[in-house]
C-alpha atoms as a printed R data frame, in Angstrom:
    type eleno elety resid chain resno       x       y       z
1   ATOM     1    CA   MET     A     1 190.444 -15.420  21.283
2   ATOM     2    CA   LYS     A     2 193.679 -14.643  23.149
3   ATOM     3    CA   GLU     A     3 195.631 -17.326  21.279
4   ATOM     4    CA   PRO     A     4 195.306 -15.792  17.747
5   ATOM     5    CA   ILE     A     5 196.210 -12.339  19.090
6   ATOM     6    CA   LEU     A     6 199.198 -13.779  20.953
7   ATOM     7    CA   LEU     A     7 200.264 -15.701  17.829
8   ATOM     8    CA   ALA     A     8 199.970 -12.556  15.689
9   ATOM     9    CA   MET     A     9 202.032 -10.554  18.177
10  ATOM    10    CA   LEU     A    10 204.735 -13.218  18.281
11  ATOM    11    CA   LEU     A    11 204.888 -13.372  14.491
12  ATOM    12    CA   LEU     A    12 205.094  -9.583  14.250
13  ATOM    13    CA   MET     A    13 207.876  -9.475  16.838
14  ATOM    14    CA   GLY     A    14 209.738 -12.242  15.012
15  ATOM    15    CA   PHE     A    15 209.660 -10.374  11.704
16  ATOM    16    CA   ASN     A    16 210.826  -7.151  13.312
17  ATOM    17    CA   ALA     A    17 213.602  -8.707  15.384
18  ATOM    18    CA   ARG     A    18 217.161  -8.061  14.243
19  ATOM    19    CA   PRO     A    19 220.209  -9.992  15.260
20  ATOM    20    CA   GLN     A    20 222.071  -8.423  18.188
21  ATOM    21    CA   LEU     A    21 225.291  -8.205  16.163
22  ATOM    22    CA   ASN     A    22 223.775  -5.774  13.666
23  ATOM    23    CA   ASN     A    23 222.764  -3.330  16.404
24  ATOM    24    CA   SER     A    24 226.093  -3.530  18.207
25  ATOM    25    CA   SER     A    25 229.118  -1.410  17.446
26  ATOM    26    CA   ALA     A    26 230.935  -4.485  16.063
27  ATOM    27    CA   GLY     A    27 227.991  -5.283  13.789
28  ATOM    28    CA   ARG     A    28 227.819  -1.738  12.420
29  ATOM    29    CA   ILE     A    29 231.578  -1.738  11.818
30  ATOM    30    CA   LYS     A    30 231.381  -5.061   9.957
31  ATOM    31    CA   GLN     A    31 228.516  -3.733   7.812
32  ATOM    32    CA   ALA     A    32 230.466  -0.536   7.107
33  ATOM    33    CA   ILE     A    33 233.551  -2.483   6.042
34  ATOM    34    CA   GLU     A    34 231.482  -4.660   3.728
35  ATOM    35    CA   ALA     A    35 229.740  -1.595   2.255
36  ATOM    36    CA   MET     A    36 232.915   0.447   1.781
37  ATOM    37    CA   LEU     A    37 234.971  -2.500   0.474
38  ATOM    38    CA   PRO     A    38 232.676  -4.277  -1.998
39  ATOM    39    CA   GLU     A    39 233.836  -7.609  -3.379
40  ATOM    40    CA   GLY     A    40 235.053  -7.641  -6.952
41  ATOM    41    CA   GLU     A    41 237.403  -5.829  -9.269
42  ATOM    42    CA   ILE     A    42 238.242  -2.220  -8.457
43  ATOM    43    CA   ILE     A    43 239.914   0.503 -10.492
44  ATOM    44    CA   ALA     A    44 241.028   3.076  -7.939
45  ATOM    45    CA   ASP     A    45 242.430   6.549  -8.324
46  ATOM    46    CA   VAL     A    46 245.842   6.825  -6.686
47  ATOM    47    CA   MET     A    47 245.824  10.097  -4.782
48  ATOM    48    CA   GLU     A    48 248.764  12.183  -3.618
49  ATOM    49    CA   ASP     A    49 249.001  15.291  -1.483
50  ATOM    50    CA   VAL     A    50 249.675  18.406  -3.514
51  ATOM    51    CA   TYR     A    51 250.653  21.629  -1.799
52  ATOM    52    CA   SER     A    52 250.059  24.998  -3.407
53  ATOM    53    CA   THR     A    53 249.550  28.567  -2.299
54  ATOM    54    CA   ALA     A    54 245.877  27.691  -1.718
55  ATOM    55    CA   GLY     A    55 246.844  24.916   0.742
56  ATOM    56    CA   ALA     A    56 246.977  21.131   0.688
57  ATOM    57    CA   GLU     A    57 244.692  19.118  -1.563
58  ATOM    58    CA   MET     A    58 244.556  15.640  -3.056
59  ATOM    59    CA   LYS     A    59 245.266  15.101  -6.742
60  ATOM    60    CA   VAL     A    60 244.810  11.975  -8.885
61  ATOM    61    CA   THR     A    61 248.230  10.768 -10.021
62  ATOM    62    CA   GLY     A    62 247.393   7.348 -11.473
63  ATOM    63    CA   LYS     A    63 245.186   4.260 -11.389
64  ATOM    64    CA   LEU     A    64 245.505   0.965  -9.528
65  ATOM    65    CA   ASN     A    65 243.663  -2.235 -10.426
66  ATOM    66    CA   PHE     A    66 242.938  -4.656  -7.599
67  ATOM    67    CA   SER     A    67 240.276  -7.026  -6.334
68  ATOM    68    CA   ILE     A    68 238.568  -7.311  -2.983
69  ATOM    69    CA   ALA     A    69 237.518 -10.750  -1.709
70  ATOM    70    CA   SER     A    70 235.681 -11.871   1.416
71  ATOM    71    CA   ASP     A    71 234.544 -15.120   2.975
72  ATOM    72    CA   GLY     A    72 232.305 -13.386   5.536
73  ATOM    73    CA   LYS     A    73 234.980 -13.629   8.227
74  ATOM    74    CA   ARG     A    74 237.874 -11.880   6.523
75  ATOM    75    CA   VAL     A    75 238.447  -9.339   3.726
76  ATOM    76    CA   TRP     A    76 241.616  -9.365   1.637
77  ATOM    77    CA   PHE     A    77 243.019  -7.734  -1.481
78  ATOM    78    CA   TYR     A    78 244.702  -8.928  -4.686
79  ATOM    79    CA   THR     A    79 246.700  -6.556  -6.863
80  ATOM    80    CA   TYR     A    80 247.557  -7.034 -10.511
81  ATOM    81    CA   GLY     A    81 249.179  -4.690 -12.924
82  ATOM    82    CA   ALA     A    82 250.494  -2.549 -10.068
83  ATOM    83    CA   SER     A    83 252.793   0.160 -11.343
84  ATOM    84    CA   ARG     A    84 254.875   0.557  -8.193
85  ATOM    85    CA   PRO     A    85 256.163  -1.948  -5.655
86  ATOM    86    CA   ALA     A    86 254.520   0.044  -2.845
87  ATOM    87    CA   HIS     A    87 251.093  -0.843  -4.254
88  ATOM    88    CA   PHE     A    88 251.758  -4.528  -3.609
89  ATOM    89    CA   ILE     A    89 251.348  -3.815   0.114
90  ATOM    90    CA   LEU     A    90 247.630  -4.409  -0.515
91  ATOM    91    CA   ASP     A    91 248.434  -8.106  -1.014
92  ATOM    92    CA   ASP     A    92 249.724  -8.201   2.578
93  ATOM    93    CA   ILE     A    93 246.597  -6.674   4.149
94  ATOM    94    CA   SER     A    94 243.605  -8.532   5.530
95  ATOM    95    CA   ILE     A    95 240.738  -7.412   7.739
96  ATOM    96    CA   ASN     A    96 239.322  -9.837  10.298
97  ATOM    97    CA   LEU     A    97 235.597  -9.075  10.420
98  ATOM    98    CA   GLU     A    98 235.065 -11.089  13.613
99  ATOM    99    CA   SER     A    99 237.769  -9.470  15.769
100 ATOM   100    CA   ASN     A   100 237.793  -6.146  13.868
101 ATOM   101    CA   THR     A   101 241.554  -6.185  13.481
102 ATOM   102    CA   VAL     A   102 243.737  -5.559  10.460
103 ATOM   103    CA   SER     A   103 246.867  -7.487   9.618
104 ATOM   104    CA   ILE     A   104 249.431  -5.735   7.450
105 ATOM   105    CA   ASP     A   105 252.664  -7.508   6.625
106 ATOM   106    CA   SER     A   106 252.082  -9.804   9.681
107 ATOM   107    CA   ILE     A   107 251.652  -6.802  12.047
108 ATOM   108    CA   ASP     A   108 248.287  -6.646  13.840
109 ATOM   109    CA   LEU     A   109 246.563  -3.278  13.970
110 ATOM   110    CA   THR     A   110 243.767  -2.500  16.402
111 ATOM   111    CA   TYR     A   111 240.654  -0.498  15.729
112 ATOM   112    CA   ARG     A   112 240.521   3.030  17.059
113 ATOM   113    CA   GLU     A   113 236.915   3.729  18.021
114 ATOM   114    CA   ASP     A   114 236.469   7.261  16.760
115 ATOM   115    CA   GLY     A   115 234.650   6.714  13.492
116 ATOM   116    CA   LEU     A   116 231.051   6.123  14.538
117 ATOM   117    CA   LYS     A   117 229.107   9.061  13.132
118 ATOM   118    CA   ASN     A   118 225.732   8.072  14.527
119 ATOM   119    CA   ASP     A   119 223.863   5.005  15.733
120 ATOM   120    CA   ARG     A   120 223.147   3.696  12.235
121 ATOM   121    CA   GLN     A   121 226.091   4.513   9.993
122 ATOM   122    CA   VAL     A   122 229.847   4.354  10.169
123 ATOM   123    CA   HIS     A   123 231.607   6.839   7.910
124 ATOM   124    CA   SER     A   124 235.228   6.437   8.975
125 ATOM   125    CA   LEU     A   125 237.275   3.492  10.265
126 ATOM   126    CA   ARG     A   126 240.864   3.567  11.472
127 ATOM   127    CA   TRP     A   127 243.332   0.949  12.660
128 ATOM   128    CA   LEU     A   128 246.722   1.629  14.255
129 ATOM   129    CA   GLY     A   129 249.714  -0.532  15.117
130 ATOM   130    CA   LYS     A   130 253.387  -0.301  16.039
131 ATOM   131    CA   GLN     A   131 256.455  -2.454  15.721
132 ATOM   132    CA   SER     A   132 259.765  -1.915  17.517
133 ATOM   133    CA   ALA     A   133 263.069  -3.534  16.609
134 ATOM   134    CA   GLY     A   134 265.965  -2.007  18.514
135 ATOM   135    CA   PRO     A   135 266.314   1.703  17.764
136 ATOM   136    CA   ARG     A   136 263.912   1.410  14.821
137 ATOM   137    CA   LYS     A   137 260.185   1.898  15.392
138 ATOM   138    CA   ARG     A   138 257.483   1.581  12.753
139 ATOM   139    CA   SER     A   139 254.008   3.003  12.918
140 ATOM   140    CA   TYR     A   140 251.183   1.542  10.791
141 ATOM   141    CA   SER     A   141 247.872   3.211  10.008
142 ATOM   142    CA   ILE     A   142 244.959   2.227   7.787
143 ATOM   143    CA   THR     A   143 241.956   4.514   7.350
144 ATOM   144    CA   ILE     A   144 238.829   3.697   5.367
145 ATOM   145    CA   ARG     A   145 236.317   6.484   4.907
146 ATOM   146    CA   ARG     A   146 233.067   6.977   2.989
147 ATOM   147    CA   LEU     A   147 233.169  10.248   1.070
148 ATOM   148    CA   GLU     A   148 229.714  11.634   1.730
149 ATOM   149    CA   HIS     A   149 229.608  14.014  -1.238
150 ATOM   150    CA   THR     A   150 230.395  11.272  -3.810
151 ATOM   151    CA   GLY     A   151 229.588   8.003  -2.035
152 ATOM   152    CA   GLN     A   152 233.078   6.744  -2.913
153 ATOM   153    CA   THR     A   153 235.509   4.998  -0.585
154 ATOM   154    CA   PHE     A   154 238.799   6.588   0.425
155 ATOM   155    CA   MET     A   155 241.457   4.227   1.778
156 ATOM   156    CA   GLN     A   156 244.816   5.381   3.099
157 ATOM   157    CA   ILE     A   157 247.720   3.163   4.169
158 ATOM   158    CA   ARG     A   158 250.617   4.792   5.993
159 ATOM   159    CA   ILE     A   159 253.825   3.298   7.294
160 ATOM   160    CA   THR     A   160 256.354   5.555   8.989
161 ATOM   161    CA   GLU     A   161 259.640   4.718  10.619
162 ATOM   162    CA   ILE     A   162 261.476   6.499  13.414
163 ATOM   163    CA   THR     A   163 265.177   5.754  13.670
164 ATOM   164    CA   THR     A   164 267.376   7.676  16.093
165 ATOM   165    CA   GLY     A   165 264.752  10.405  16.414
166 ATOM   166    CA   LYS     A   166 264.234  10.962  12.672
167 ATOM   167    CA   ARG     A   167 260.835  10.275  11.130
168 ATOM   168    CA   LYS     A   168 260.758   8.844   7.618
169 ATOM   169    CA   SER     A   169 257.675   8.004   5.549
170 ATOM   170    CA   LEU     A   170 258.044   4.503   4.106
171 ATOM   171    CA   LEU     A   171 254.610   4.385   2.505
172 ATOM   172    CA   ASP     A   172 251.719   6.787   2.040
173 ATOM   173    CA   LEU     A   173 249.229   5.180  -0.336
174 ATOM   174    CA   SER     A   174 245.860   6.879  -0.761
175 ATOM   175    CA   LEU     A   175 243.172   5.319  -2.953
176 ATOM   176    CA   ARG     A   176 239.709   6.539  -3.994
177 ATOM   177    CA   PHE     A   177 237.178   4.177  -5.567
């Protein structure tokens, strides 16, 4: 009599077991990336900061067509029909899903662990990196966020340069899709 009960308990435990990766922080981050960056063709709104007397807000200033691809270990982007050279930076970005790092123009960015909203969902991811060459320093930032009120993805890529104490924005690309 004990054997069928033991067998039933083992089967029940087997069906309810989840891989460790999915419960870990790395597993949740990987799932969030895959959910926020779905494979396929994307038509994104290009967003720009607009300042008025009411304060800062984002305004749609154009569209960008690109594709997202993944092999389960890495996510990358392909642009086509880009209207500005700055948009081609997407072609130089890849996300390593195993190490949770981002490569942008051969610069590695590391994940900043401040985006876990709760134990089950990740709503905001951010990677940062720096490059120094003599007096010139560049700062790289990529943020991917789920917009809760619309379910859309917001992705922002920023590259700034500091030369002899002066900060200059080289790229500030914000996309909503």
